[in-house]
N, C-alpha and C positions, 0 to 999 in steps of 0.2 A: 309737764317740765322736764328738761334734758339735764339726766345725771350728774352728768360731768360740770352744769353749769351751778347746783345747787353744792357740789364738793367746793369748787373753787369760790363761792359766796362764804363759805362755813372756812374754809380755811386763811380767807384773807379776813372777815370779823375776829377771827382768832388771834392772829396776827395782830391787828392794829389795834384791838383791844387788850390783850393779855400778852405779847411782845416785848422783849426789853430793845433799847435804845443804844446806839453806837455814838451817840450825838458825844462829841468831846473828845474821844479814843482818838487811835493811831489807825487811819485806814488805809488802806492800799488806792481804793478807784476814787478820781477825782471827777466832777463836771468839768465841760468845755471851756467855762471862764476861771478854770482853775481850782475852784473850792472843794474841799471836801465833799464826798457823797457818803453821807451817813445811812440809814437804816434803822428800821425794828425789825426784829426777826423772832422766829422760832426755830429752838430748836429738835429736829428729831418728828419731821411731819412724814407722816405714812398716808397715802390715799390709794385707795382701790377700786376698780373698772372691772366691769365682767363685759369684755368685750362680744361674750355671745350675745348679751341682750341690748345693747347699746354700743354705737362709736361713740368715743369722749370728746366730741366737737365742742367748745362752747356756743352759744345762742348769744350770750350777752353782747360778744363785737366778732367778727369776722376771723376764724382761723384759715388761713392761707394755704389751702393742704397740698400745692401743687409746690410752693415754693419749700415748705417743711418737709416732703419727701424728696425734692431735689438734695436738701440736703442732707438727709438721711441718708439717700442712697450716693451718696459725694463720699460718705463716711463707710460705710457699708459695701457696697457693690465697686464704687470706684478705687475705693481705700485711696482717697488722694491727701494732699497737705496742700494742695495749689490752689489758689483760688482762682484761677483761669478754668478749670473744671468745673466751677458750680456757677449755677446761672442766677445769682442775686448777689448784694455787696454788703452781707452780714457778717462777712469775717474782713471786710478790705482796712478795718483801723488793726487788725492783728497778722499782716502780709506785709514782708519784705519787696523792694524790690523786682525780684523775679515772681511774685505771687506765693511763697512758699510762707507756709504758719509754723515751718520748724519740724520737729518731730513729734509732733501732736495728731490727735484724732485721727485719721484714714491714715499715715504714718504707721501708726502700732499694730494697724488691723491687715496692712500687705506685709508683716514680718514674719518668717516662715520660722517654724521650729520643731525640732526634732521630736517624733510619737513613737512608739511601737509600729503604728501601721505605715510612719514614713513622714518625709516632709508636708506641714501646712501650716497656712497660715491661720488666725484664730476664728473667723468667720467658715470660713471650710471646714476646720476643727468643730466648728459647734454642728453646721449640717452633715456633716459626717455621722456625729454621734446619735444626734435626731434620727438621723432614719437607718441607722445599724443598732445603738445601744441605746432606746431612746429611757428606759429607766435610771440611767445614771445620773447620780447627783452631782458630777461634774462640769456639768454642762456650762460653761460661763465664759464670757469675755474679762478681760481688764487693759483699758489702757492707761491705766496712771502707773507710768514705770520710770519708776525713779530715777534711774542712772540717767534719763534722758530728758528730764525737766527742765536742765538747762538750757537743753539746745528746744523746747518750746514756747514760743511764743505768747500763748497763753495755757496756762496748767487746765485739764480737761476737767468739764464740772458733772457732766455725767457722763461716768466714766465705767461702769461696769453693768455689764448685764446678765443676767442666770435663768437661763431656762428648767424650765420642771415639769415633765411631762405626767399628766393622770389618768386615771379610764374609768369611767362611769359604770358602776355597778348593774351588772346586767349585759353589759356593753363591749364589744372588743373597739370601739371606736376612740381613741386616741386624742386628748386634751390636751394642748401646750397652752404652758403660762409663764409669766417671765416679772421677772422684778428687777426693776431700774434702780441703777443708785446712783445719787445727786450727791458732791461733796457741797454746791450752792447753787442757789436759786435765784437767780430776779422775776419773780414771782409774775409780777407785770406783763416784763417785756418777751419771758421766756415758757412759763409753765404751761398752758396748753399747747404750747409749740411743740414742746420737748413729750407731753403725752401725746398726742397727735400724730409723733414721728414714730416711737416705740409701739401703739398699739397697730401703726401699716406695717410695721416692720414684724411683730407677732403674725399678723395675718398672711404676708407673705410666706415667712416661714412653714405656717401652718399650713399652707396650702400646697407648698412643694414639697412637704412631708407628711403628705397624706393625712393630715391630723384636723379635729376643729380648734378653734381660738378657745382659750378662755381667759383667764385672769390677768391683767396688769396689774402691779402692784407697784407704786412709786414712792420711793423712801428719800426725802429730804432733810439732809444733815442740819444746810441753814437756809432756811428759806424766809427769804427777805423782803421787805419793799422800801424801796429807796423815800427818803424824805419827801422829794420833786415830784415823786411818785402817788403818794396816798390821795390828795384830793382826786387825781385822775380814779383808783383804785375806788376812791368812796361812790362818785358818778357811777363806774361802772358796775357795782353791785347793786345798787340801785334800780337797774334794771328789772323788768319781768322776764323769768327765764322764759323761753320758747318752746317747741319740740326739738329734739335731735334731727339728725339726718339719717337717712340711709346709706351705709359704706357699698360700694361696689368697686370689687378689686377682679380684674380680668380673666375667669375663668380657665382660660385657654395656656395661659402662664405655668409652666410647670418645672422650670430654672428659677435660681433666683437671679441671675445675672441678665437675667431677659428682659426683666421687670424695666416698667420706664415710669415717667409720670404721668404720662397718658391712661397706665390703666389701673391709676387710681383714680375715684370719684364719688363726690358727697350729695346724694340726689336729695330733694327738697330740704336743701340747708338753704333756710331763712333766721337773718342774725338783725340784731339790731346794730345800729350805726359803728363804725371803724373809729376809734381812739386814735387821730393822727398826733404825729411830732412829738411821741414821747421821747423826752430826754434821754440819753443814755448813759452812763457812767461808763469810763475807761480807766 
């Protein structure tokens, strides 16, 4: 059984059985027909994945690893806020006529800041510290920048990564761990997508910094299942989990900025059928 499937099933069962409903409340999202998109939600979900043991891709349905890595590299490597730099259409609803999503996501990653070591953006600061000061407790990113929120077409959902390096007893090999903080998550549409994205990011950072990969901790403040998604989730979590896939990352790449989606692969990835035409609240 895939551990990621077990985590997902338990989380969804807990949200549906023990969560609170927003029905009747004033909510921002709406369905395509204009009706309010209510949810059942749980506060403060924390999921842990040991990436050294298993890559956390669901087998209950397929997660498109190439597409989710492409979006992650769009933000972290290209540092772009324009959908023309992205090879999917998932951001189209939030883009303006020029393709921009405003001062959101990749825009915040490419803004340079002054440090004692010089001018760096957030990604380069993280890579610098992992290589030169790995035991720092200050290695983190944040894209929820209040003064720019009014110029963001969508407020960041996954907004912060905190990186922490440990060393195994009796070994000089360093292990890279990370905490992904997320203010809000549409569990059906985005949960495993985000988990896989940041699992790959940790694998990439560990490889280019000469470390082994460790734990990904995913903290979700508002984990919710939309009302029209509940029957889909019930069917999904009734499926029998399969064995998880093997993760492959091109070992020749030593520079984060050289990775492409072709350098990532899931081998022996067997899954149940995809759930199609999931309604998305906007």
